[in-house]
NULOTOR-730335 format. One record per residue (C-alpha): residue number from 1; chain; x, y, z. Coordinates in steps of 0.5 Angstrom, whole numbers, plus 500, padded with zeros to 3 digits. Example, Ala and Ser with C-alpha at 12.3 -4.5 7.8 and 13.67 -1.06 7.14 Angstrom:
! NULOTOR-730335
num, chaine, X, Y, Z
1, A, 525, 491, 516
2, A, 527, 498, 514
This chain:
! NULOTOR-730335
num, chaine, X, Y, Z
1, A, 619, 505, 399
2, A, 622, 498, 396
3, A, 619, 495, 390
4, A, 615, 490, 394
5, A, 612, 495, 399
6, A, 610, 499, 393
7, A, 606, 493, 390
8, A, 603, 492, 397
9, A, 600, 499, 397
10, A, 598, 498, 390
11, A, 594, 492, 392
12, A, 591, 495, 398
13, A, 589, 502, 394
14, A, 589, 501, 387
15, A, 588, 507, 383
16, A, 583, 507, 377
17, A, 586, 512, 373
18, A, 594, 512, 374
19, A, 597, 507, 371
20, A, 602, 503, 376
21, A, 610, 504, 374
22, A, 616, 501, 377
23, A, 621, 506, 379
24, A, 627, 505, 375
25, A, 632, 505, 381
26, A, 628, 499, 384
27, A, 629, 495, 378
28, A, 636, 493, 380
29, A, 633, 491, 387
30, A, 628, 486, 384
31, A, 633, 483, 380
32, A, 638, 482, 386
33, A, 632, 479, 390
34, A, 630, 474, 384
35, A, 637, 472, 384
36, A, 638, 471, 391
37, A, 631, 467, 391
38, A, 634, 462, 386
39, A, 641, 461, 389
40, A, 638, 459, 395
41, A, 636, 453, 391
42, A, 628, 453, 393
43, A, 626, 454, 386
44, A, 630, 448, 384
45, A, 625, 443, 388
46, A, 619, 440, 384
47, A, 615, 441, 391
48, A, 616, 449, 390
49, A, 614, 449, 383
50, A, 608, 445, 384
51, A, 606, 449, 390
52, A, 607, 455, 385
53, A, 603, 452, 379
54, A, 597, 450, 384
55, A, 597, 457, 387
56, A, 597, 460, 380
57, A, 592, 456, 377
58, A, 587, 457, 383
59, A, 588, 465, 383
60, A, 586, 465, 375
61, A, 580, 461, 377
62, A, 578, 466, 383
63, A, 580, 472, 379
64, A, 577, 470, 372
65, A, 572, 476, 372
66, A, 577, 481, 373
67, A, 581, 478, 368
68, A, 576, 478, 363
69, A, 574, 485, 365
70, A, 581, 488, 364
71, A, 582, 485, 357
72, A, 575, 487, 355
73, A, 577, 494, 357
74, A, 583, 494, 353
75, A, 581, 491, 347
76, A, 574, 491, 347
77, A, 574, 483, 346
78, A, 568, 479, 348
79, A, 568, 475, 354
80, A, 568, 468, 351
81, A, 573, 470, 346
82, A, 578, 472, 352
83, A, 576, 466, 356
84, A, 578, 462, 350
85, A, 584, 466, 348
86, A, 587, 468, 354
87, A, 585, 463, 360
88, A, 583, 457, 357
89, A, 590, 455, 354
90, A, 594, 457, 361
91, A, 589, 453, 365
92, A, 590, 447, 360
93, A, 598, 448, 360
94, A, 598, 449, 368
95, A, 594, 442, 368
96, A, 599, 439, 364
97, A, 605, 441, 367
98, A, 603, 439, 374
99, A, 602, 432, 371
100, A, 608, 432, 368
101, A, 613, 436, 372
102, A, 616, 430, 376
103, A, 618, 426, 369
104, A, 620, 432, 366
105, A, 625, 434, 372
106, A, 628, 427, 373
107, A, 635, 426, 370
108, A, 634, 422, 363
109, A, 638, 416, 362
110, A, 642, 416, 355
111, A, 645, 410, 352
112, A, 652, 408, 354
113, A, 658, 407, 349
114, A, 664, 402, 350
115, A, 669, 408, 352
116, A, 665, 408, 359
117, A, 662, 401, 360
118, A, 661, 402, 367
119, A, 659, 409, 367
120, A, 652, 412, 368
121, A, 650, 417, 363
122, A, 644, 422, 364
123, A, 642, 429, 362
124, A, 639, 433, 367
125, A, 634, 439, 365
126, A, 637, 445, 370
127, A, 634, 452, 370
128, A, 637, 458, 367
129, A, 636, 462, 373
130, A, 633, 469, 373
131, A, 628, 469, 367
132, A, 625, 476, 364
133, A, 619, 476, 360
134, A, 617, 482, 356
135, A, 610, 481, 354
136, A, 606, 484, 348
137, A, 599, 488, 348
138, A, 595, 483, 344
139, A, 594, 478, 348
140, A, 596, 481, 355
141, A, 594, 476, 360
142, A, 596, 469, 356
143, A, 603, 472, 354
144, A, 605, 474, 361
145, A, 602, 468, 365
146, A, 603, 462, 360
147, A, 611, 463, 359
148, A, 611, 465, 367
149, A, 608, 458, 369
150, A, 613, 455, 364
151, A, 619, 458, 367
152, A, 616, 456, 374
153, A, 615, 449, 372
154, A, 623, 449, 370
155, A, 625, 452, 376
156, A, 627, 459, 375
157, A, 626, 465, 379
158, A, 622, 470, 374
159, A, 621, 477, 373
160, A, 615, 479, 368
161, A, 613, 486, 365
162, A, 606, 486, 362
163, A, 605, 491, 356
164, A, 603, 498, 358
165, A, 599, 499, 352
166, A, 594, 494, 355
167, A, 594, 498, 361
168, A, 588, 495, 365
169, A, 591, 488, 364
170, A, 598, 491, 366
171, A, 595, 494, 373
172, A, 591, 488, 374
173, A, 598, 483, 374
174, A, 602, 488, 377
175, A, 597, 489, 383
176, A, 595, 482, 384
177, A, 599, 477, 380
178, A, 604, 475, 385
179, A, 599, 475, 391
180, A, 599, 468, 392
181, A, 606, 466, 389
182, A, 613, 467, 392
183, A, 614, 474, 392
184, A, 622, 474, 393
185, A, 622, 469, 387
186, A, 617, 472, 382
187, A, 616, 479, 381
188, A, 612, 484, 376
189, A, 615, 490, 373
190, A, 610, 496, 370
191, A, 612, 501, 366
192, A, 614, 503, 359
193, A, 620, 502, 354
194, A, 624, 505, 360
195, A, 623, 500, 365
196, A, 624, 495, 359
197, A, 631, 498, 358
198, A, 633, 498, 365
199, A, 631, 491, 366
200, A, 635, 488, 360
201, A, 641, 492, 362
202, A, 642, 488, 368
203, A, 645, 481, 368
204, A, 640, 476, 367
205, A, 640, 468, 365
206, A, 634, 468, 360
207, A, 630, 473, 356
208, A, 623, 472, 353
209, A, 620, 477, 348
210, A, 614, 477, 344
211, A, 612, 482, 339
212, A, 615, 486, 333
213, A, 621, 484, 329
214, A, 624, 491, 330
215, A, 624, 491, 338
216, A, 626, 484, 338
217, A, 632, 486, 334
218, A, 634, 491, 340
219, A, 632, 485, 345
220, A, 637, 481, 342
221, A, 642, 486, 342
222, A, 641, 487, 349
223, A, 642, 480, 351
224, A, 648, 479, 347
225, A, 652, 484, 351
226, A, 651, 479, 357
227, A, 651, 473, 352
228, A, 644, 471, 355
229, A, 640, 466, 351
230, A, 633, 469, 348
231, A, 626, 466, 346
232, A, 624, 471, 341
233, A, 616, 470, 339
234, A, 615, 475, 333
235, A, 611, 474, 327
236, A, 611, 477, 320
237, A, 606, 476, 314
238, A, 603, 469, 315
239, A, 601, 466, 308
240, A, 595, 462, 306
241, A, 595, 458, 300
242, A, 588, 455, 297
243, A, 589, 450, 292
244, A, 584, 449, 286
245, A, 582, 442, 289
246, A, 580, 445, 296
247, A, 574, 440, 298
248, A, 570, 445, 301
249, A, 572, 453, 300
250, A, 566, 455, 304
251, A, 569, 452, 310
252, A, 576, 455, 308
253, A, 573, 462, 307
254, A, 569, 461, 314
255, A, 576, 459, 318
256, A, 580, 465, 314
257, A, 575, 470, 316
258, A, 574, 468, 323
259, A, 582, 468, 324
260, A, 583, 475, 321
261, A, 577, 478, 325
262, A, 579, 475, 331
263, A, 582, 480, 336
264, A, 581, 485, 330
265, A, 586, 481, 326
266, A, 591, 483, 332
267, A, 594, 476, 332
268, A, 601, 474, 330
269, A, 599, 467, 327
270, A, 593, 471, 323
271, A, 593, 470, 316
272, A, 596, 476, 312
273, A, 595, 474, 305
274, A, 592, 469, 301
275, A, 595, 466, 295
276, A, 589, 462, 291
277, A, 590, 458, 285
278, A, 587, 462, 279
279, A, 582, 456, 278
280, A, 579, 457, 285
281, A, 579, 464, 285
282, A, 572, 466, 283
283, A, 569, 461, 288
284, A, 573, 462, 294
285, A, 572, 470, 293
286, A, 564, 468, 293
287, A, 565, 464, 299
288, A, 569, 469, 302
289, A, 564, 475, 301
290, A, 558, 470, 303
291, A, 561, 469, 310
292, A, 563, 476, 311
293, A, 555, 477, 309
294, A, 553, 472, 314
295, A, 557, 474, 320
296, A, 558, 482, 318
297, A, 552, 484, 313
298, A, 547, 486, 318
299, A, 545, 493, 320
300, A, 551, 497, 322
301, A, 556, 491, 320
302, A, 561, 489, 324
303, A, 561, 495, 328
304, A, 554, 493, 331
305, A, 557, 486, 333
306, A, 559, 486, 341
307, A, 564, 481, 340
308, A, 568, 485, 334
309, A, 574, 488, 337
310, A, 578, 495, 336
311, A, 585, 497, 334
312, A, 588, 497, 341
313, A, 590, 505, 340
314, A, 590, 511, 336
315, A, 598, 510, 334
316, A, 596, 503, 331
317, A, 589, 505, 328
318, A, 593, 511, 324
319, A, 598, 506, 321
320, A, 592, 501, 319
321, A, 588, 507, 316
322, A, 594, 509, 312
323, A, 595, 503, 309
324, A, 588, 502, 307
325, A, 588, 509, 304
326, A, 594, 508, 300
327, A, 592, 501, 297
328, A, 585, 504, 295
329, A, 589, 510, 292
330, A, 593, 504, 288
331, A, 587, 501, 286
332, A, 584, 507, 283
333, A, 590, 509, 279
334, A, 590, 502, 276
335, A, 583, 502, 274
336, A, 583, 509, 272
337, A, 589, 507, 267
338, A, 585, 502, 264
339, A, 579, 506, 263
340, A, 583, 511, 259
341, A, 586, 506, 255
342, A, 587, 508, 248
343, A, 581, 503, 245
344, A, 575, 500, 249
345, A, 577, 493, 246
346, A, 584, 494, 249
347, A, 581, 496, 256
348, A, 576, 490, 255
349, A, 582, 485, 254
350, A, 586, 488, 260
351, A, 580, 487, 264
352, A, 578, 480, 267
353, A, 572, 477, 263
354, A, 567, 478, 269
355, A, 569, 485, 269
356, A, 571, 486, 276
357, A, 577, 489, 280
358, A, 580, 483, 280
359, A, 587, 485, 277
360, A, 586, 492, 280
361, A, 588, 490, 288
362, A, 581, 493, 289
363, A, 576, 492, 295
364, A, 572, 486, 295
365, A, 569, 488, 301
366, A, 570, 493, 307
367, A, 574, 498, 308
368, A, 571, 503, 313
369, A, 574, 506, 319
370, A, 572, 510, 325
371, A, 578, 514, 328
372, A, 573, 515, 334
373, A, 572, 508, 336
374, A, 579, 506, 333
375, A, 574, 501, 328
376, A, 577, 498, 322
377, A, 571, 494, 318
378, A, 573, 487, 316
379, A, 577, 488, 309
380, A, 579, 484, 303
381, A, 583, 487, 297
382, A, 583, 482, 291
383, A, 588, 482, 285
384, A, 593, 485, 290
385, A, 600, 485, 287
386, A, 607, 484, 291
387, A, 609, 491, 291
388, A, 602, 494, 293
389, A, 602, 497, 300
390, A, 598, 492, 304
391, A, 604, 487, 302
392, A, 609, 491, 305
393, A, 609, 489, 312
394, A, 605, 485, 317
395, A, 598, 488, 317
396, A, 596, 486, 324
397, A, 589, 488, 323
398, A, 583, 485, 320
399, A, 585, 486, 313
400, A, 586, 481, 308
401, A, 590, 481, 301
402, A, 588, 476, 296
403, A, 593, 474, 290
404, A, 592, 470, 284
405, A, 597, 465, 282
406, A, 598, 460, 277
407, A, 599, 454, 281
408, A, 603, 451, 287
409, A, 610, 453, 284
410, A, 608, 460, 284
411, A, 605, 460, 291
412, A, 612, 457, 293
413, A, 616, 462, 290
414, A, 612, 468, 293
415, A, 612, 465, 300
416, A, 620, 464, 299
417, A, 621, 471, 297
418, A, 619, 474, 304
419, A, 622, 473, 311
420, A, 620, 466, 314
421, A, 613, 467, 317
422, A, 611, 464, 324
423, A, 605, 461, 320
424, A, 603, 457, 314
425, A, 597, 455, 312
426, A, 595, 450, 306
427, A, 588, 449, 304
428, A, 587, 443, 299
429, A, 583, 436, 299
430, A, 590, 432, 297
431, A, 595, 431, 302
432, A, 600, 431, 296
433, A, 599, 438, 295
434, A, 601, 440, 302
435, A, 607, 435, 302
436, A, 609, 439, 296
437, A, 609, 446, 299
438, A, 611, 444, 306
439, A, 618, 441, 304
440, A, 620, 447, 299
441, A, 618, 453, 304
442, A, 620, 454, 311
443, A, 615, 457, 317
444, A, 615, 457, 325
445, A, 609, 452, 324
446, A, 604, 450, 319
447, A, 597, 448, 318
448, A, 593, 444, 313
449, A, 586, 446, 312
450, A, 585, 450, 319
451, A, 588, 456, 322
452, A, 590, 459, 329
453, A, 588, 452, 332
454, A, 595, 450, 333
455, A, 596, 454, 339
456, A, 591, 451, 343
457, A, 594, 444, 343
458, A, 599, 444, 349
459, A, 603, 438, 346
460, A, 605, 442, 339
461, A, 611, 447, 340
462, A, 610, 454, 338
463, A, 615, 458, 335
464, A, 618, 462, 329
465, A, 624, 461, 325
466, A, 629, 466, 322
467, A, 626, 473, 322
468, A, 619, 470, 326
469, A, 623, 468, 332
470, A, 628, 464, 336
471, A, 626, 458, 340
472, A, 619, 455, 341
473, A, 615, 454, 347
474, A, 608, 450, 350
475, A, 608, 444, 353
476, A, 614, 440, 354
477, A, 618, 445, 349
478, A, 616, 450, 354
479, A, 620, 446, 359
480, A, 626, 445, 355
481, A, 626, 452, 353
482, A, 627, 455, 360
483, A, 632, 449, 362
484, A, 639, 447, 360
485, A, 641, 440, 358
486, A, 646, 439, 363
487, A, 650, 432, 361
488, A, 652, 428, 367
489, A, 657, 422, 367
490, A, 657, 418, 373
491, A, 664, 414, 373
492, A, 666, 408, 378
493, A, 673, 409, 381
494, A, 675, 402, 381
495, A, 676, 397, 375
496, A, 681, 402, 372
497, A, 684, 396, 368
498, A, 679, 397, 363
499, A, 681, 404, 362
500, A, 689, 402, 361
501, A, 688, 404, 353
502, A, 687, 411, 354
503, A, 693, 413, 358
504, A, 700, 415, 355
505, A, 704, 409, 356
506, A, 699, 405, 352
507, A, 697, 410, 347
508, A, 702, 408, 341
509, A, 701, 400, 342
510, A, 699, 396, 336
511, A, 693, 393, 340
512, A, 691, 400, 342
513, A, 691, 402, 335
514, A, 687, 396, 333
515, A, 682, 397, 338
516, A, 681, 404, 336
517, A, 679, 402, 329
518, A, 676, 396, 329
519, A, 672, 396, 336
520, A, 671, 403, 338
521, A, 670, 406, 332
522, A, 662, 406, 330
523, A, 660, 404, 323
524, A, 653, 407, 321
525, A, 648, 401, 321
526, A, 647, 402, 313
527, A, 655, 400, 313
528, A, 654, 394, 317
529, A, 648, 392, 313
530, A, 652, 392, 307
531, A, 658, 388, 310
532, A, 653, 383, 313
533, A, 650, 382, 306
534, A, 657, 382, 303
535, A, 659, 377, 308
536, A, 653, 373, 306
537, A, 654, 373, 299
538, A, 661, 371, 300
539, A, 659, 365, 304
540, A, 654, 363, 299
541, A, 659, 364, 293
542, A, 664, 360, 297
543, A, 659, 354, 298
544, A, 657, 354, 291
545, A, 665, 354, 289
546, A, 666, 348, 294
547, A, 660, 345, 292
548, A, 662, 345, 285
549, A, 669, 343, 286
550, A, 666, 337, 290
551, A, 661, 335, 284
552, A, 667, 336, 279
553, A, 672, 331, 283
554, A, 666, 326, 284
555, A, 665, 326, 277
556, A, 672, 326, 275
557, A, 673, 320, 280
558, A, 667, 316, 277
559, A, 670, 317, 270
560, A, 677, 314, 272
561, A, 674, 309, 276
562, A, 670, 307, 270
563, A, 677, 307, 265
564, A, 680, 302, 270
565, A, 675, 297, 270
566, A, 675, 297, 263
567, A, 682, 296, 263
568, A, 682, 290, 267
569, A, 676, 287, 263
570, A, 681, 288, 257
């Protein structure tokens, strides 16, 4: 049975218990079919791209309930949240692509130069060919379908592999995604790491991977074997700086708490730690506690909220639980050491003046877990140190670390100690503070006075830098990510007399040398500006000199004329 026949059988008789799996032996055939579709030339046409995008848009709209049910089953996420994060961005992006694909795909004229006066230079955005997309589990629908749509818009044949860690969404995509699409050019592979490795071992023309840094390195190593270009979207520990002049700490606290608890903190753009100015620390912590109490302080806490998600599986839950236990133990050890200080006075001097745990790295709120439900309560630790367990790696959980800093310079130093993150947020009332941080730090994206919302704007590219990723997508940036800018020069065969200087028998001519240095060599505009100013200054100086000479000559003539008249009178 071929891979396509197996998919059709799964569509007709889906199994609610057995997750779908693509046989390893079928994967080379999938790649061969995709390559044949691309080499046929049909995927390059704008008409094909539009037809696929329209069909994909309609399929999403018609299957909205099934998509939301699958995501809810995998992540226990509220339906409106799932629509906002999974479906809304994809539909908006597809609409943008349909509106602009004619413009994006058209050759772009660029300026000509004196070397080729009669030529027509242009840049053509050409699809790579067969593009593979390896998606993560935390946004199991959006991070499959959005890059798929952008690769289609660019004219590629596409093979997607959803994450097996979100099995319900994987099954939905495997059995239904390509039902209305060109099934020779667009394929879905299901399975685990074995299927991913088998796919990456084959010659591909582009690879997209979204996930953690460890797997990202393995994907890049596999791509290097065939010199395949990659788009890597990873993450890292995303910092937030709260300045002492933050105009509304209540709003900052609400937005941070929302961003950290959305999808149970399982977002690559979510804030991981907060660097708060010492003058704002108490007010910010109070605002954060108030926001927590407002949204999760009722009976049962976050556990009782139907929209609050869960950690995706037992392995990830155990990882988060270990971090929490180690951080609590670390804070308890510090508290015990200070309690056992030699004198009460020494102990009092060692603690903050409000008597809290702000220098221990202890809990501000939360900390509860339930392995049976894979539940982790919204949690914040305050007074965290850079060497604490919660600062070792990306948390990917509803856990926030709060670190007090003296000023923005210390915040910048801490941010730059770590690998460059995917996102950086600054809360401040003065643009000058943000402008001080942004040029002296580096991140894939940056936000001022907000979190997460960058990803909902299709006109802004989304991508990391350094350890947080390579390349970017969304909107026009996504089209560019899946195409190669092919430089093309159309030159006439006539009027070859204009090309005489470049041929060997004329190359050593003094005239050619003069043309090369005085006409064909471009000068920076600032040099030209200086030359114009210098020439103007010289001209003015010359005029002044000539005028001075003329005046002197006039007076000299007048003097000599006066002397002559006096002599005649005598």
